[in-house]
C-alpha positions as CSV (number, residue, x, y, z in Angstrom):
1,L,-35.7,111.8,294.6
2,A,-33.9,110.7,291.3
3,P,-34.7,113.9,288.7
4,V,-37.1,113.2,286.0
5,L,-35.2,114.0,282.3
6,P,-37.0,114.9,279.6
7,Q,-38.7,112.9,277.1
8,Q,-36.0,114.3,274.5
9,Q,-33.1,113.3,276.7
10,Q,-35.3,109.7,277.7
11,L,-35.1,108.4,273.9
12,A,-31.7,109.8,273.0
13,L,-29.9,107.6,276.0
14,R,-32.4,104.4,275.0
15,T,-31.0,105.0,271.8
16,F,-27.1,105.2,272.4
17,Q,-27.4,102.6,275.4
18,R,-24.1,100.8,274.3
19,G,-24.4,97.0,273.9
20,F,-22.3,94.0,274.5
21,F,-20.3,95.4,271.4
22,A,-19.9,98.9,271.0
23,S,-20.9,99.0,267.4
24,K,-21.0,96.9,264.6
25,W,-17.5,97.6,263.3
26,M,-16.0,96.8,266.5
27,K,-17.8,93.2,265.9
28,R,-16.7,92.8,262.7
29,L,-13.4,93.3,264.0
30,G,-13.6,90.5,266.5
31,H,-14.7,88.2,263.9
32,L,-11.7,89.3,262.2
33,L,-9.2,88.9,265.6
34,E,-10.9,85.3,266.0
35,S,-7.9,83.5,264.7
36,R,-5.5,85.1,266.9
37,R,-6.7,84.7,270.0
38,R,-6.5,81.3,269.7
39,P,-3.0,79.4,270.2
40,P,-2.0,77.8,266.9
41,V,-2.6,74.2,266.0
42,P,1.2,72.4,267.2
43,E,3.6,71.2,265.2
44,I,4.3,67.5,266.8
45,P,7.0,65.9,265.7
46,K,7.2,62.1,264.9
47,V,10.3,60.9,266.6
48,E,12.1,62.7,269.9
49,V,15.9,61.3,271.2
50,F,16.5,62.2,274.8
51,E,19.8,62.4,276.8
52,P,20.1,59.1,279.5
53,N,19.2,59.9,283.2
54,P,22.3,58.6,285.0
55,E,20.5,58.7,288.5
56,I,17.9,56.5,287.2
57,R,18.7,52.7,286.3
58,P,16.1,50.0,284.6
59,V,15.9,47.4,287.1
60,K,14.0,44.2,286.9
61,P,10.4,43.8,289.2
62,I,10.3,41.2,292.2
63,L,7.8,40.4,293.9
64,G,6.3,43.1,295.8
65,S,7.6,45.7,293.6
66,K,5.5,48.8,292.9
67,R,5.9,51.7,291.0
68,T,4.6,55.2,291.5
69,G,1.5,56.7,290.0
70,V,0.8,60.1,289.1
71,L,-1.6,62.6,289.2
72,A,-2.7,64.5,285.3
73,Y,-5.4,67.1,284.3
74,K,-8.7,65.4,282.8
75,I,-9.0,67.8,279.6
76,G,-12.1,66.2,278.1
77,C,-13.4,63.5,276.3
78,M,-13.3,62.8,272.2
79,S,-13.6,59.8,270.0
80,L,-10.9,58.3,268.7
81,W,-10.2,55.1,265.8
82,D,-7.9,51.9,265.9
83,E,-6.8,50.7,262.9
84,W,-9.8,48.4,262.3
85,G,-11.9,51.5,262.0
86,E,-13.5,50.7,265.8
87,K,-14.5,54.1,267.3
88,H,-13.0,54.1,271.0
89,M,-14.2,57.1,273.5
90,V,-11.4,58.1,275.0
91,T,-11.0,60.4,277.9
92,V,-7.8,62.8,277.4
93,C,-5.0,63.5,280.6
94,Q,-2.4,65.6,280.3
95,L,0.5,64.8,283.0
96,D,1.3,68.7,283.3
97,R,5.3,69.4,284.7
98,L,4.8,66.1,286.8
99,H,8.1,66.8,289.1
100,V,9.1,64.9,292.2
101,V,9.6,67.2,295.0
102,Q,10.1,65.3,297.6
103,V,11.5,61.9,298.3
104,K,10.0,59.6,301.8
105,T,12.7,57.0,302.7
106,L,12.9,54.6,305.2
107,Q,15.1,55.7,307.9
108,R,14.0,58.9,308.1
109,H,10.3,59.0,307.7
110,G,9.5,55.6,308.4
111,Y,8.1,54.9,305.0
112,E,8.3,54.7,301.5
113,A,6.8,57.4,299.1
114,L,7.2,60.0,296.2
115,Q,5.5,63.2,296.9
116,L,4.6,65.0,293.1
117,G,3.9,68.2,292.4
118,L,1.5,69.0,289.6
119,G,1.1,71.9,287.0
120,Y,2.1,75.5,288.4
121,R,1.0,77.8,291.0
122,S,2.0,81.4,291.7
123,V,4.6,81.8,294.4
124,H,3.2,84.1,296.5
125,R,-0.1,81.1,297.4
126,Q,2.6,79.2,298.4
127,T,3.9,78.6,302.5
128,R,7.4,79.3,303.0
129,T,8.0,75.3,303.9
130,Q,6.8,74.4,300.1
131,I,9.0,77.3,299.0
132,G,12.2,75.8,300.2
133,N,11.3,71.8,299.1
134,Y,10.6,73.6,295.6
135,M,14.2,75.4,296.0
136,K,16.2,72.3,297.1
137,A,14.2,70.1,294.0
138,G,14.9,72.4,291.6
139,V,11.0,73.0,290.7
140,G,8.5,75.6,290.0
141,P,5.5,76.1,292.5
142,K,3.4,73.4,292.0
143,H,-0.9,73.5,291.7
144,H,-1.0,70.1,293.8
145,L,0.7,67.9,295.6
146,S,0.6,64.2,296.6
147,E,2.2,61.2,297.9
148,F,2.6,58.0,296.0
149,R,3.5,55.0,297.9
150,V,6.2,52.6,296.3
151,S,8.9,49.7,296.9
152,S,12.5,50.9,297.6
153,D,13.6,49.5,294.5
154,C,11.3,52.1,292.6
155,L,12.1,55.2,294.5
156,L,13.2,58.2,292.0
157,P,15.9,61.2,292.8
158,V,14.4,64.5,293.4
159,G,13.1,67.1,291.1
160,H,12.9,64.2,288.3
161,Q,9.9,65.0,285.4
162,I,8.4,62.2,284.8
163,T,6.5,61.4,281.8
164,V,4.0,59.5,279.8
165,R,5.9,57.4,278.6
166,H,5.8,55.8,282.4
167,F,2.6,53.6,280.7
168,V,2.7,51.5,278.2
169,P,-0.9,51.8,275.6
170,G,-3.0,48.7,276.1
171,Q,-2.2,48.4,280.1
172,W,-4.9,48.4,282.5
173,V,-4.5,51.3,285.0
174,F,-6.5,52.4,288.7
175,V,-7.9,55.5,288.4
176,S,-9.4,57.8,291.2
177,G,-10.6,60.9,291.4
178,W,-13.6,62.9,292.5
179,S,-17.7,62.9,290.6
180,K,-19.4,65.7,290.2
181,A,-21.3,67.8,292.0
182,K,-25.2,67.1,290.9
183,G,-27.3,68.6,294.3
184,Y,-30.0,66.7,296.1
185,Q,-30.9,63.8,293.8
186,G,-33.4,61.0,294.6
187,P,-33.0,57.4,295.1
188,M,-33.7,56.5,291.9
189,K,-30.6,58.7,290.6
190,R,-28.5,58.5,293.7
191,W,-28.4,54.6,294.0
192,G,-30.2,53.1,291.0
193,F,-33.7,52.4,292.1
194,S,-36.5,50.7,290.1
195,G,-38.8,53.3,291.5
196,G,-42.7,52.5,292.0
197,T,-45.4,51.0,289.6
198,S,-47.3,53.4,286.9
199,D,-51.2,54.6,286.8
200,F,-52.4,51.8,284.8
201,L,-50.7,49.3,287.6
202,G,-52.7,51.0,290.3
203,G,-49.6,53.5,291.5
204,K,-50.2,56.8,292.9
205,K,-47.6,59.1,292.7
206,V,-44.7,56.6,293.7
207,H,-43.5,56.6,290.7
208,R,-40.0,57.4,291.6
209,S,-40.0,57.5,295.2
210,H,-37.9,54.4,297.1
211,G,-40.6,52.5,298.8
212,S,-39.9,51.3,302.1
213,M,-37.7,52.7,304.6
214,G,-37.5,50.0,307.2
215,Q,-39.2,47.4,309.6
216,K,-42.3,48.0,311.4
217,G,-40.6,46.3,314.9
218,P,-37.7,48.7,315.1
219,G,-39.8,51.7,314.6
220,R,-36.7,53.6,313.3
221,V,-34.5,54.4,310.0
222,W,-31.6,52.9,310.0
223,K,-28.3,54.4,309.9
224,G,-26.9,54.5,306.0
225,K,-30.0,53.5,304.4
226,K,-29.9,54.4,300.9
227,A,-32.0,57.5,300.4
228,A,-32.7,60.7,298.6
229,G,-30.0,63.1,299.5
230,H,-27.2,65.1,298.3
231,M,-25.4,63.2,295.5
232,G,-21.3,63.6,294.5
233,P,-18.7,65.3,294.5
234,D,-18.0,61.7,296.4
235,P,-14.4,59.7,295.7
236,R,-14.5,57.3,293.2
237,C,-12.2,54.7,291.2
238,M,-12.4,52.7,288.4
239,N,-10.1,50.9,285.8
240,A,-9.3,52.2,282.8
241,K,-7.2,51.4,280.1
242,V,-4.2,53.6,278.1
243,F,-5.4,53.8,274.3
244,R,-2.9,56.1,273.4
245,I,0.6,58.2,275.1
246,E,1.8,61.7,273.4
247,S,5.1,62.7,275.1
248,A,5.1,65.9,272.7
249,R,2.4,67.3,274.8
250,N,2.6,64.7,277.8
251,L,-1.2,63.2,276.7
252,I,-2.6,60.2,277.9
253,F,-5.8,58.6,275.9
254,L,-7.9,56.4,278.5
255,K,-10.6,54.4,277.1
256,G,-14.2,55.3,278.6
257,P,-15.2,58.3,280.7
258,L,-13.2,59.4,284.5
259,P,-14.7,60.8,287.3
260,G,-14.5,65.0,287.6
261,Y,-14.7,67.8,285.6
262,K,-12.6,69.0,283.5
263,G,-9.7,70.8,284.9
264,H,-9.7,68.5,287.9
265,V,-7.2,66.4,288.9
266,V,-6.9,62.8,288.8
267,K,-4.9,59.9,290.3
268,I,-3.8,57.2,288.1
269,H,-1.9,53.9,289.0
270,D,-1.1,50.9,288.1
271,A,-3.7,48.1,287.6
272,R,-4.3,47.1,291.2
273,G,-5.8,43.5,292.1
274,K,-7.0,40.8,290.1
275,T,-7.1,43.6,287.0
276,S,-3.4,44.1,287.3
277,L,-3.1,39.9,286.4
278,K,-4.3,41.7,282.8
279,N,-0.7,43.6,282.9
280,K,1.6,39.9,283.0
281,H,2.1,40.3,279.1
282,I,3.9,43.9,279.2
283,R,6.9,44.7,280.2
284,L,6.6,48.0,282.2
285,P,9.1,50.4,282.3
286,H,10.7,49.9,286.2
287,P,11.2,52.3,287.9
288,T,9.9,54.5,285.3
289,F,11.2,54.9,281.6
290,S,14.9,55.5,281.3
291,P,15.7,55.6,278.0
292,V,18.9,54.8,276.4
293,E,21.3,56.8,274.3
294,G,20.9,57.5,270.4
295,V,17.5,55.8,269.9
296,E,14.7,57.6,268.1
297,Y,11.1,57.0,269.7
298,P,8.1,57.3,268.8
299,V,6.3,60.3,270.1
300,T,2.4,58.9,269.2
301,I,2.5,55.1,270.3
302,Q,-1.2,53.6,270.2
303,M,-2.3,50.5,271.3
304,Q,-2.4,47.3,269.3
305,P,-5.1,47.1,267.4
306,Q,-7.2,43.0,268.3
307,E,-6.2,40.1,265.9
308,P,-10.3,39.7,264.7
309,D,-11.8,41.3,262.7
310,P,-14.5,43.2,264.9
311,F,-16.9,44.1,262.1
312,L,-16.6,40.5,260.3
313,Y,-19.4,38.6,261.5
314,P,-20.6,34.8,261.1
315,E,-22.3,34.3,258.4
316,Q,-25.8,32.8,259.6
317,P,-28.1,31.3,256.7
318,L,-31.3,32.9,256.2
319,Y,-33.9,29.8,255.9
320,Q,-37.1,30.0,253.8
321,K,-40.3,29.0,255.9
322,G,-40.7,25.7,255.5
323,E,-37.2,25.0,254.8
């Protein structure tokens, strides 16, 4: 049994119980040191000069040329404005220390692909095989690895770092990732069902139900029927447009939302299918960005604004009654 304390000792313990802050002085000190805890705002240069890599030479794309995709961390969403003053909702992704770890060739592996590594993960959490691959490539231990199928003219050397200059602002890309976990959801949220009728029209407790589950004849529910159940994380893919790139921090700004939480990994490819026809007027760098010696490249590049003014609405005459 716990000892019973005298009433005076109980009052003393209640008076001097330590809260979240030890005292008001610690709280004030925390407010004063708040600016030091956050990293300072980086200074982004306007231009930069690169040293060309002799192992990478620009090639002219042919029919069937396929560039590699990239891995990126989803940082979050924000709003940006173009030259017209039109607001665009964008998702920020970062290509953090993205290197080529392995090259899969047709002679040795039977297919052509590039294995890319993203981010950083402690060497103590890597296998011996992975550590050996990192040592051969001359890169640090990676957080996420993935392969991208490429054509023979778009192979890259081992250890090469891929930056956001791999993409051109204004081009369409294909983004794939995993959606957020939503838990157990009903058919309206999960599948977009319209639901039942209201009380006014005679519906009783069927406002968000799925309705009929099948036919009377078979007497069963067919496999794959859309109904309530567990929602997410599910694989999702979508098209997006590159609004801006910033090479100093390897940030790429994509228009619209992307699947996944902040910090999740997404894959970004060149546009596929009929969406790739929208990139015909853009000269994409093959196999990747290859700088020219002595040329100054702008760090931040934004897509060209549309030619007509989006706010120049056509004048519609207003007629009075009887005219």
